[in-house]
C-alpha positions as CSV (number, residue, x, y, z in Angstrom):
1,M,-17.9,-170.7,-39.7
2,K,-18.7,-169.6,-36.1
3,D,-15.2,-168.1,-35.9
4,E,-15.8,-166.0,-39.0
5,L,-19.2,-164.8,-37.7
6,D,-17.6,-163.9,-34.3
7,R,-14.9,-161.9,-36.2
8,L,-17.5,-160.0,-38.2
9,T,-19.6,-159.3,-35.1
10,K,-16.5,-157.9,-33.4
11,L,-15.6,-155.8,-36.4
12,E,-19.2,-154.5,-36.7
13,K,-19.0,-153.3,-33.0
14,Q,-15.7,-151.6,-33.7
15,I,-17.0,-149.8,-36.8
16,K,-20.2,-148.7,-35.0
17,A,-18.0,-147.3,-32.2
18,G,-17.2,-144.5,-34.7
19,G,-13.6,-143.9,-33.9
20,G,-13.7,-144.6,-30.2
21,K,-15.1,-143.1,-27.1
22,E,-12.7,-140.1,-27.2
23,R,-14.0,-139.0,-30.6
24,I,-17.6,-139.5,-29.7
25,Q,-17.0,-137.5,-26.5
26,R,-15.3,-134.7,-28.5
27,Q,-18.4,-134.5,-30.7
28,H,-20.6,-134.3,-27.6
29,D,-18.4,-131.7,-26.1
30,L,-18.9,-129.6,-29.2
31,G,-22.7,-129.9,-28.8
32,K,-22.9,-132.3,-31.7
33,L,-24.3,-135.8,-32.2
34,T,-22.4,-138.4,-34.2
35,A,-23.7,-139.4,-37.7
36,R,-25.2,-142.6,-36.4
37,E,-26.8,-140.8,-33.5
38,R,-28.5,-138.4,-35.9
39,L,-29.6,-141.3,-38.1
40,D,-31.1,-143.0,-35.0
41,L,-33.2,-139.8,-34.4
42,L,-34.2,-139.4,-38.0
43,F,-35.5,-142.8,-38.8
44,D,-38.2,-144.9,-37.0
45,P,-36.7,-147.8,-35.0
46,G,-36.0,-150.8,-37.2
47,T,-36.5,-149.0,-40.5
48,F,-32.9,-148.1,-41.4
49,H,-30.4,-150.8,-42.3
50,E,-26.9,-149.7,-43.2
51,L,-25.8,-151.7,-46.3
52,D,-22.1,-150.8,-46.7
53,L,-20.9,-151.1,-43.1
54,F,-17.7,-153.0,-44.1
55,V,-16.7,-150.9,-47.1
56,Q,-13.3,-149.2,-46.9
57,H,-13.1,-146.1,-49.1
58,R,-9.8,-145.5,-50.9
59,C,-10.2,-141.9,-52.1
60,T,-6.8,-140.5,-53.2
61,S,-7.9,-136.9,-54.0
C-alpha cells in the first residue's frame, strides 16, 4: 500500500510540474503564467481542489 501511495505522490508531482521546467520558463519568458499559477492567484489558499488530476484525455479530433 505504501509503495502505491509513493508512486501516486511521485506522479502527482510530475503532473503539477506542468511539462517541465523548460516549458514553464518558456511561459514566463513570454510574460505569461502557467494555468496552475493563474489558479493559485485566482482562488483563496486552500479553497481550490483539483479533482481530475490523473485523467488522461484521449481526444482524437
